[in-house]
C-alpha positions as CSV (number, residue, x, y, z in Angstrom):
1,M,83.1,-63.8,-35.3
2,E,81.8,-62.3,-38.8
3,A,78.9,-62.7,-40.7
4,R,80.4,-65.0,-43.3
5,H,81.0,-67.8,-40.5
6,L,77.7,-68.1,-39.6
7,R,76.9,-68.3,-42.8
8,Y,79.5,-71.4,-43.3
9,A,77.7,-72.8,-40.1
10,V,74.2,-73.0,-41.8
11,A,75.5,-73.9,-45.1
12,L,77.4,-77.4,-43.6
13,A,74.2,-77.5,-41.3
14,E,71.8,-77.7,-44.5
15,H,74.6,-80.1,-46.7
16,A,75.5,-82.4,-44.3
17,H,79.2,-82.3,-46.2
18,F,82.4,-80.1,-46.4
19,G,82.3,-80.5,-50.2
20,R,78.8,-79.9,-50.7
21,A,78.5,-76.7,-48.2
22,A,81.8,-75.6,-49.7
23,T,80.4,-75.9,-53.5
24,A,77.4,-74.1,-52.3
25,L,79.1,-71.3,-50.8
26,G,81.7,-70.6,-53.7
27,I,84.6,-71.4,-51.7
28,A,87.0,-74.5,-51.5
29,Q,86.8,-77.1,-49.3
30,P,90.2,-77.0,-47.2
31,P,89.1,-73.0,-46.3
32,L,85.9,-73.8,-45.2
33,S,87.1,-76.5,-42.9
34,K,89.4,-74.3,-41.4
35,Q,86.9,-71.6,-40.9
36,I,84.0,-73.9,-39.1
37,A,87.3,-75.4,-36.7
38,A,87.7,-71.4,-36.2
39,L,84.7,-70.7,-35.4
40,E,84.5,-74.0,-32.7
41,R,87.6,-72.5,-31.1
42,E,86.2,-69.0,-30.6
43,V,82.6,-70.9,-29.1
44,G,84.3,-73.0,-27.2
45,A,82.7,-76.1,-28.2
46,R,82.2,-78.6,-30.8
47,L,79.6,-77.6,-33.1
48,F,79.4,-80.4,-36.0
49,D,80.1,-84.4,-35.4
50,R,82.2,-85.4,-38.3
51,T,81.1,-89.1,-39.4
52,R,81.6,-91.4,-42.1
53,R,77.7,-90.7,-43.4
54,G,78.2,-86.7,-42.9
55,V,78.5,-83.7,-40.9
56,F,75.6,-83.2,-38.5
57,P,75.4,-80.4,-35.7
58,T,75.8,-81.4,-31.8
59,A,73.8,-80.5,-29.5
60,A,76.1,-77.3,-29.2
61,G,76.0,-76.8,-33.0
62,T,71.9,-77.0,-32.9
63,A,71.6,-74.3,-30.5
64,F,73.7,-72.3,-32.2
65,L,71.7,-72.3,-35.7
66,V,69.0,-71.4,-34.3
67,R,70.8,-68.0,-33.2
68,A,72.6,-67.9,-36.0
69,R,69.9,-68.3,-38.6
70,A,68.1,-65.7,-36.6
71,A,71.2,-63.2,-37.0
72,L,71.5,-63.9,-40.7
73,A,67.5,-63.2,-41.0
74,E,68.1,-59.8,-39.2
75,I,71.0,-59.1,-41.4
76,G,69.4,-59.6,-44.0
77,A,66.4,-57.5,-43.2
78,A,68.2,-54.7,-42.0
79,S,69.9,-54.5,-45.6
80,V,66.3,-54.4,-47.5
81,D,65.5,-51.5,-44.8
82,A,68.4,-49.9,-45.8
83,A,67.8,-49.7,-49.1
84,R,64.4,-49.1,-48.6
85,A,65.1,-46.1,-46.8
86,A,67.4,-44.9,-49.4
87,R,64.8,-45.0,-51.9
88,G,62.5,-43.4,-49.4
89,E,60.3,-45.9,-49.2
90,N,60.1,-46.2,-45.5
91,G,60.5,-43.8,-42.5
92,R,58.2,-40.7,-41.5
93,L,57.3,-37.4,-42.9
94,R,56.4,-34.5,-40.8
95,L,53.9,-32.4,-42.1
96,G,52.3,-29.1,-40.8
97,F,49.6,-27.2,-42.8
98,I,47.2,-24.9,-42.8
99,A,43.5,-26.1,-43.1
100,S,42.2,-24.4,-46.0
101,A,45.0,-27.1,-47.9
102,L,43.0,-29.9,-47.3
103,L,40.6,-28.7,-49.9
104,D,43.4,-28.3,-52.8
105,P,45.7,-29.7,-53.6
106,L,46.9,-31.6,-50.0
107,P,43.9,-34.3,-51.2
108,G,45.5,-35.5,-54.4
109,V,49.4,-35.4,-52.9
110,L,48.6,-37.2,-49.7
111,R,46.1,-40.2,-51.4
112,R,49.0,-40.6,-54.3
113,F,51.9,-40.2,-51.5
114,S,50.1,-42.7,-49.3
115,R,49.6,-45.2,-51.7
116,E,53.2,-45.1,-53.3
117,R,54.8,-44.7,-50.0
118,P,52.5,-46.8,-47.8
119,G,55.8,-47.9,-45.9
120,V,56.3,-43.7,-44.8
121,R,54.9,-42.5,-41.7
122,L,53.0,-39.7,-42.1
123,E,52.9,-37.6,-39.2
124,L,50.1,-34.4,-40.3
125,H,49.6,-31.4,-38.0
126,E,47.0,-29.0,-38.7
127,M,48.5,-25.6,-37.9
128,A,48.0,-21.9,-38.1
129,S,50.7,-20.6,-40.6
130,S,52.4,-18.7,-37.6
131,R,52.8,-21.7,-35.7
132,S,54.0,-24.3,-38.3
133,S,56.3,-21.4,-40.1
134,A,58.2,-21.9,-36.6
135,A,57.9,-25.5,-36.0
136,L,59.4,-25.9,-39.7
137,A,62.3,-23.6,-39.1
138,G,62.9,-25.0,-36.0
139,G,63.1,-28.6,-37.1
140,E,59.8,-30.0,-35.7
141,L,58.5,-30.4,-39.0
142,D,60.2,-31.8,-42.6
143,V,57.5,-29.2,-44.8
144,A,55.1,-27.4,-44.3
145,V,51.9,-25.4,-46.1
146,T,51.4,-22.2,-45.1
147,L,49.2,-19.0,-46.2
148,G,51.8,-16.5,-47.3
149,R,55.6,-17.7,-46.9
150,P,56.8,-18.1,-43.5
151,R,58.0,-15.4,-41.3
152,G,60.2,-15.4,-38.4
153,I,63.7,-16.4,-37.3
154,G,64.9,-18.8,-39.7
155,A,62.5,-18.6,-42.3
156,E,65.0,-16.7,-44.8
157,R,66.5,-20.3,-45.2
158,L,64.0,-22.2,-46.0
159,V,62.9,-23.1,-49.8
160,S,59.5,-21.7,-50.4
161,V,57.3,-22.5,-53.6
162,P,53.4,-21.2,-54.2
163,V,51.2,-24.2,-54.4
164,G,48.1,-22.6,-54.9
165,H,46.8,-18.8,-55.6
166,D,43.6,-17.7,-53.8
167,H,41.0,-14.4,-54.4
168,L,38.8,-13.0,-51.3
169,V,35.3,-14.5,-51.6
170,A,32.3,-14.1,-48.7
171,V,30.1,-16.7,-47.6
172,V,26.9,-16.1,-46.5
173,G,23.6,-17.9,-44.8
174,S,20.8,-18.6,-47.0
175,G,18.9,-16.0,-45.0
176,H,21.3,-13.0,-45.4
177,P,20.5,-10.4,-47.7
178,Y,23.2,-11.2,-49.5
179,A,22.2,-14.5,-50.7
180,G,21.7,-14.9,-54.2
181,R,23.8,-12.2,-55.1
182,R,26.7,-13.2,-57.5
183,S,29.1,-10.4,-55.7
184,V,29.5,-7.8,-53.2
185,A,31.5,-4.8,-52.8
186,V,34.1,-4.0,-50.5
187,A,32.0,-1.1,-49.2
188,Q,29.5,-3.1,-48.6
189,L,31.2,-5.3,-46.1
190,L,32.2,-2.2,-44.1
191,H,28.7,-2.3,-42.7
192,Q,28.8,-5.7,-42.0
193,P,29.5,-8.2,-38.7
194,L,32.2,-10.2,-40.4
195,I,33.9,-13.3,-39.8
196,L,37.5,-13.8,-40.2
197,A,40.9,-15.7,-39.6
198,S,42.8,-14.8,-37.1
199,G,45.3,-12.3,-37.3
200,E,47.7,-13.8,-34.8
201,D,48.0,-17.1,-36.6
202,E,47.3,-16.0,-40.1
203,P,49.3,-12.5,-40.1
204,A,49.8,-12.3,-44.0
205,A,45.9,-12.9,-44.6
206,A,45.1,-10.1,-41.7
207,A,47.6,-7.3,-43.3
208,G,45.7,-7.9,-46.6
209,L,42.2,-7.1,-45.1
210,R,43.9,-4.5,-43.2
211,A,45.0,-3.2,-46.1
212,L,41.4,-3.5,-48.0
213,L,39.2,-2.6,-45.2
214,G,41.0,0.2,-43.5
215,E,43.7,0.3,-40.5
216,G,41.4,1.1,-37.9
217,S,37.7,-0.5,-39.8
218,P,35.0,-0.8,-36.9
219,A,34.1,-4.0,-39.4
220,L,37.7,-5.7,-38.2
221,A,37.9,-4.5,-34.9
222,S,34.4,-6.3,-34.1
223,A,35.0,-9.1,-35.8
224,T,34.1,-12.4,-34.8
225,V,37.3,-14.8,-35.2
226,A,37.6,-18.2,-36.5
227,R,40.2,-21.1,-36.1
228,D,40.1,-22.0,-39.7
229,V,37.8,-21.8,-43.2
230,H,35.6,-24.7,-42.3
231,T,34.9,-22.4,-38.8
232,V,34.2,-19.6,-41.1
233,I,31.6,-21.2,-43.5
234,G,30.0,-23.0,-40.1
235,L,29.7,-19.6,-38.4
236,A,28.2,-18.0,-41.8
237,A,25.5,-20.7,-41.9
238,C,24.4,-19.8,-38.2
239,G,24.1,-16.7,-39.4
240,V,26.7,-14.6,-37.5
241,G,27.6,-12.3,-40.0
242,V,29.7,-12.6,-43.3
243,G,32.5,-15.2,-43.8
244,L,36.0,-13.9,-45.6
245,G,38.2,-16.1,-46.5
246,P,40.2,-17.7,-49.7
247,S,38.0,-18.6,-53.1
248,R,39.2,-22.5,-52.4
249,M,36.5,-22.4,-49.9
250,L,34.3,-22.7,-53.1
251,A,35.4,-26.4,-53.1
252,A,33.6,-27.0,-49.8
253,P,29.9,-26.0,-50.2
254,R,27.6,-26.3,-47.2
255,P,23.8,-26.6,-47.3
256,G,22.3,-23.2,-45.9
257,T,25.1,-21.3,-47.6
258,W,25.7,-18.9,-50.1
259,F,29.4,-17.6,-52.0
260,C,29.7,-14.1,-53.5
261,E,32.8,-12.6,-55.2
262,V,34.3,-9.5,-53.9
263,T,34.8,-6.7,-56.1
264,P,37.1,-5.4,-56.7
265,R,38.9,-8.7,-57.1
266,T,41.1,-8.7,-54.0
267,P,44.3,-11.4,-54.5
268,L,45.3,-13.4,-51.0
269,P,48.6,-14.7,-50.1
270,D,49.7,-17.6,-52.4
271,L,49.2,-20.9,-50.3
272,V,52.8,-21.9,-50.0
273,L,55.0,-24.9,-49.6
274,S,58.0,-24.8,-47.5
275,F,61.3,-27.1,-46.0
276,S,64.6,-26.6,-45.6
277,P,67.2,-27.1,-48.3
278,E,69.1,-28.5,-45.8
279,D,67.2,-31.8,-45.2
280,R,67.2,-33.9,-48.2
281,S,66.2,-37.3,-46.8
282,P,64.8,-39.5,-49.3
283,V,61.6,-39.2,-47.9
284,L,61.5,-35.8,-48.6
285,D,62.2,-36.1,-52.0
286,A,59.7,-39.0,-52.7
287,F,57.4,-36.6,-51.2
288,L,58.4,-33.9,-53.4
289,D,58.3,-35.9,-56.6
290,V,54.5,-36.9,-55.7
291,V,54.2,-32.4,-55.2
292,R,55.9,-32.6,-59.0
293,A,53.5,-35.5,-60.3
294,N,50.3,-34.3,-59.0
295,C,51.3,-30.1,-59.6
296,P,53.5,-29.7,-62.4
297,V,53.8,-26.2,-62.2
298,V,54.5,-26.2,-58.7
299,G,57.3,-29.2,-60.1
300,A,58.8,-26.6,-62.6
301,A,59.0,-24.2,-59.4
302,L,60.8,-26.5,-57.4
303,D,63.3,-27.3,-60.1
304,R,64.0,-23.8,-60.5
305,R,65.1,-23.5,-57.1
306,L,66.6,-27.2,-56.5
307,G,67.5,-28.1,-59.8
308,P,65.9,-31.0,-62.3
309,R,64.9,-33.8,-60.3
310,S,67.3,-36.0,-61.9
311,E,70.1,-33.7,-60.2
312,A,69.5,-33.2,-57.1
313,A,68.7,-37.2,-56.6
314,G,72.7,-37.4,-58.0
């Protein structure tokens, strides 16, 4: 039994006449009659009564048509779902990200992607860069935003492009002696209690701070470790010490805090978007298209790695 047999039966029931049903189906009447007869033999029951007044479903035919219509609806829905999936309009996207990416650029990207692809299920996971790098390389994520390029086993196979540049800034509570200053020197930080991101979670940032403050610096050894930039800001507001983090923290001002530039100006590792070149699913392509639209510089970098979007789509 094929889908066309179901369509033939439904058309015959709707038109109650072999000739009219054949015309609606775009076939000749004799083949339609033969196909209905063959269908009845396969089912093992007479599905239609042929009368002078027309052709009408039997009790068996009525029961059969209920299932036939449902099956045809499912076939139609399957075709629609398949076409939507091919366009990246449904499915899921698993995104791992460092907390500071929620300051920029993820808000604009996620808002636009959710608006343009409401049928895609976003699975969002806040993760330290070390964890998301491993999850991406292991196939647990589709895309990751990390501080610095992913490291570890499998990282060399990933496509990685910068999505944000940062430099080091300091944040203090409003009662701290540095509050009100425009800048603070690196040498001054050596004599302050510091608040830093975990070196285990963010190895690229930790390596930069060790180079800046000295590998064996007592300030580093005694620093308070914070999970993310929001915790760094919160602890600074509580007067715990001087928080150090990326300049994108300036996008998250909090009452009772003050931000200072660190001199000399110290670049931090880039915020990096990474994914596997072997995963060119339509949903991932759709997400990368939104990144291209929201971040033209990033889009140019993607095109250099993958080729222009028209070529990649082909």
